[in-house]
C-alpha positions in Angstrom: 30.3 29.5 -15.9 29.0 27.9 -12.7 25.5 27.6 -11.2 25.4 29.3 -7.9 24.1 27.2 -5.0 20.9 28.0 -3.2 22.0 29.5 0.1 18.7 29.1 1.9 15.2 27.7 1.6 13.8 31.1 1.0 16.4 32.3 -1.6 15.0 30.7 -4.8 15.0 33.6 -7.1 18.2 32.4 -8.9 16.3 29.4 -10.2 13.8 31.5 -12.1 16.3 31.9 -15.0 18.0 29.0 -16.9 21.9 29.2 -17.2 21.7 29.3 -21.0 25.4 29.7 -21.6 26.3 26.7 -19.5 23.8 24.5 -21.1 24.9 25.7 -24.6 28.5 24.7 -23.7 27.7 21.1 -22.8 29.7 18.6 -25.0 28.0 16.9 -27.9 26.9 13.3 -27.4 29.7 12.2 -29.8 32.5 14.0 -27.9 34.8 12.2 -25.5 35.8 8.6 -25.2 33.3 5.8 -25.1 32.2 4.8 -21.6 33.1 8.1 -20.0 29.5 8.9 -19.1 28.7 9.2 -15.4 27.3 6.1 -13.7 24.2 7.3 -11.9 23.6 10.0 -9.4 23.4 8.0 -6.2 21.5 4.9 -5.3 18.2 4.3 -7.1 14.8 3.9 -5.4 14.6 0.3 -6.6 16.3 -1.2 -3.5 14.0 0.7 -1.2 10.9 -0.3 -3.2 11.8 -4.0 -3.3 12.6 -3.9 0.4 9.3 -2.4 1.4 7.4 -4.7 -0.9 9.1 -7.7 0.6 8.4 -6.5 4.1 4.7 -5.9 3.4 4.3 -9.5 2.1 6.2 -11.2 5.0 4.6 -12.4 8.2 6.5 -14.3 10.9 5.1 -17.7 11.8 4.7 -18.6 15.5 4.0 -22.2 16.5 1.5 -22.8 19.3 2.4 -25.2 22.1 0.1 -28.2 22.5 -3.1 -27.4 24.3 -3.4 -28.4 28.0 -6.7 -29.7 29.4 -8.1 -27.5 32.1 -11.8 -27.6 32.8 -13.6 -31.0 32.8 -17.2 -30.6 34.1 -19.5 -33.6 33.8 -22.6 -35.2 35.2 -22.2 -37.3 38.3 -21.7 -41.0 38.0 -19.9 -43.3 35.6 -22.0 -42.3 32.7 -20.7 -38.7 32.7 -17.1 -39.5 33.5 -16.6 -41.7 30.4 -18.7 -39.9 27.9 -16.9 -36.8 26.4 -13.3 -37.9 25.4 -10.4 -35.9 24.0 -7.4 -37.4 22.2 -4.0 -36.5 23.5 -3.2 -33.0 22.2 -0.3 -32.2 19.9 1.6 -29.1 18.9 -0.7 -28.6 15.9 -3.1 -26.0 17.4 -6.0 -28.5 17.6 -8.3 -30.2 20.2 -10.0 -33.4 19.0 -13.1 -34.8 20.8 -15.3 -37.9 20.6 -18.3 -39.0 22.7 -20.8 -41.8 23.0 -23.8 -40.9 25.1 -26.9 -42.8 26.2 -29.7 -41.5 28.5 -32.6 -43.9 29.2 -36.1 -42.6 29.0 -36.9 -43.5 32.6 -34.2 -41.2 34.0 -35.6 -38.2 35.9 -33.9 -34.9 36.4 -32.3 -32.1 34.5 -30.6 -32.6 31.1 -27.0 -34.0 31.3 -24.3 -31.5 30.4 -20.5 -31.6 29.8 -18.1 -28.6 29.6 -14.4 -29.0 28.8 -11.7 -26.6 27.7 -8.0 -26.5 26.9 -5.4 -23.7 27.0 -2.3 -22.8 25.1 0.1 -19.8 25.5 2.5 -18.6 22.8 5.4 -16.3 23.7 6.7 -14.1 20.9 10.3 -12.8 20.4 10.9 -9.3 21.7 10.7 -6.5 19.2 14.0 -4.8 18.3 12.3 -1.4 18.3 9.3 0.2 19.9 6.2 0.3 17.7 3.2 -1.9 17.1 2.7 -5.7 17.0 0.3 -6.9 14.3 -1.1 -10.4 14.4 -3.6 -12.6 12.5 -5.0 -16.2 12.8 -7.9 -18.4 11.8 -10.3 -20.1 14.2 -12.0 -23.3 12.8 -14.3 -25.9 14.1 -15.9 -29.1 12.8 -18.5 -31.5 14.4 -19.4 -34.9 13.0 -22.5 -36.0 14.9 -25.1 -38.7 14.9 -28.0 -39.4 17.2 -31.6 -39.5 18.3 -32.5 -37.6 21.4 -35.1 -35.3 22.9 -32.2 -32.8 23.4 -28.8 -32.8 21.9 -26.8 -29.6 21.5 -23.0 -29.3 20.9 -21.2 -26.0 20.9 -17.6 -24.8 20.5 -15.8 -21.6 21.5 -12.4 -19.9 21.5 -11.2 -17.3 24.0 -8.2 -15.1 23.2 -6.0 -12.6 25.0 -2.8 -10.8 24.2 -0.4 -8.6 26.2 2.6 -6.5 25.2 4.9 -7.9 27.9 4.3 -11.2 29.7 6.6 -10.1 32.5 4.1 -7.5 33.5 0.7 -9.0 32.8 -0.9 -12.3 31.9 -2.8 -12.7 28.5 -5.5 -14.6 30.5 -6.3 -11.5 32.5 -6.8 -9.1 29.6 -10.1 -7.1 29.5 -12.8 -9.1 27.8 -10.9 -12.4 27.9 -13.9 -14.2 29.6 -16.0 -13.5 26.5 -15.2 -15.8 23.6 -13.6 -14.1 20.6 -15.5 -16.7 18.5 -18.2 -19.3 18.9 -17.7 -21.2 15.6 -20.5 -23.7 16.2 -23.4 -23.0 18.5 -26.2 -25.5 19.5 -25.5 -28.0 16.7 -28.0 -30.9 17.0 -26.9 -34.4 16.9 -28.9 -35.7 14.0 -28.2 -38.5 11.6 -25.1 -37.8 9.5 -24.7 -34.3 10.9 -21.4 -32.7 9.6 -21.1 -29.0 10.6 -18.1 -26.7 10.2 -17.2 -23.0 10.5 -14.1 -20.8 10.1 -13.3 -17.2 10.8 -10.2 -15.0 10.5 -9.1 -12.5 13.2 -6.6 -9.6 12.9 -5.4 -7.1 15.4 -2.5 -5.1 16.9 -1.1 -3.9 20.1 1.5 -1.3 21.0 4.9 -2.7 22.2 8.2 -1.3 23.5 11.7 -2.4 22.7 12.6 -5.5 24.8 9.0 -6.4 25.7 8.0 -10.1 25.5 4.5 -10.3 24.0 2.4 -13.3 24.7 -1.0 -14.5 23.4 -3.3 -17.0 25.0 -6.0 -19.3 23.5 -8.7 -21.4 25.2 -10.7 -23.9 23.2 -14.0 -25.0 24.7 -16.6 -27.7 23.9 -20.0 -27.9 25.6 -22.6 -30.6 25.2 -26.2 -30.7 26.5 -28.1 -33.9 26.2 -31.3 -35.6 27.4 -33.3 -38.8 26.6 -31.8 -40.8 23.8 -28.4 -41.4 22.3 -25.7 -39.3 20.7 -22.3 -40.0 19.1 -19.6 -37.4 18.4 -17.4 -39.1 15.8 -13.7 -38.8 15.1 -13.0 -35.8 12.9 -14.7 -33.5 15.4 -12.2 -30.8 16.5 -11.5 -27.1 17.0 -8.2 -25.6 15.9 -6.2 -22.5 15.5 -4.1 -21.8 12.3 -2.8 -19.3 9.8 -5.2 -17.2 7.8 -4.7 -19.2 4.7 -6.4 -22.6 4.8 -3.9 -25.4 5.4 -1.9 -26.8 8.3 -3.0 -25.7 11.8 -1.0 -24.8 14.8 0.6 -21.5 13.5 -0.4 -17.9 14.1 1.3 -15.0 12.2 2.7 -11.7 13.5 4.9 -8.8 12.4 6.4 -5.7 14.0 6.1 -2.2 12.6 8.6 0.3 14.2 7.2 3.5 15.5 9.4 5.5 13.1 7.8 3.7 10.1 4.3 4.3 11.4 5.0 8.0 11.8 6.4 8.1 8.3 3.4 6.3 6.8 1.1 8.7 8.6 2.8 11.6 6.7 3.4 10.1 3.2 0.2 11.6 1.8 1.1 15.1 2.9 2.2 17.3 -0.1 5.7 18.9 0.0 5.6 22.7 0.0 8.3 25.2 -0.6 8.5 27.7 2.2 
């Protein structure tokens, strides 16, 4: 006796009754030679499950090129030109600053101000399929200060932009780029033994097409406002970009999700119904 196949999605009446005779005629467990049992009914789900779990845990690292100095605004005269210093940048996602400032009490005029920034652009590998690019990174800043002044405020900032294809647009021209994504430290006063730090994680995504060349841009800024007294910004003062987990700086993380996978994930919670 054989079980008739289901000819169509709507013809399911034959499954309402069990094929009792066929089931009754199945061999006993002791019949037949040892090892003659069938080996599976196709591939198991384990390979798919392990592959998905591994993909969910994996983020691609992308190293940032060394930051390039761009803006350098300072007070007029030798005092301003030699005050706010920056060590040569390296490919570690960081900008390091120092300063030694003195403003005599007899000087007249507005407070002295410095504003410097540095830029870096990271170009990502093209996606193999259209879908969505996900990214994440950490912004951190530390200021080690000392001083006595009527006014002494130090602030740091980070601007960020990303585009799906650097051949068609610049990440520096994205909407909202002029507004910092983070101001880690704002108006920190240069007091005795001042050591301030802050850190924040950012995540986001952008739609991409196969063959695009995504790019992300970072600008790190430092501003200093000072009047009547003295201030020192010590070594160890810096702002940097790094991975979400605390550790080495200079790396952002990204991953691509194909459009087909996103469509599938959007329907996984839909129940299966027999028509």
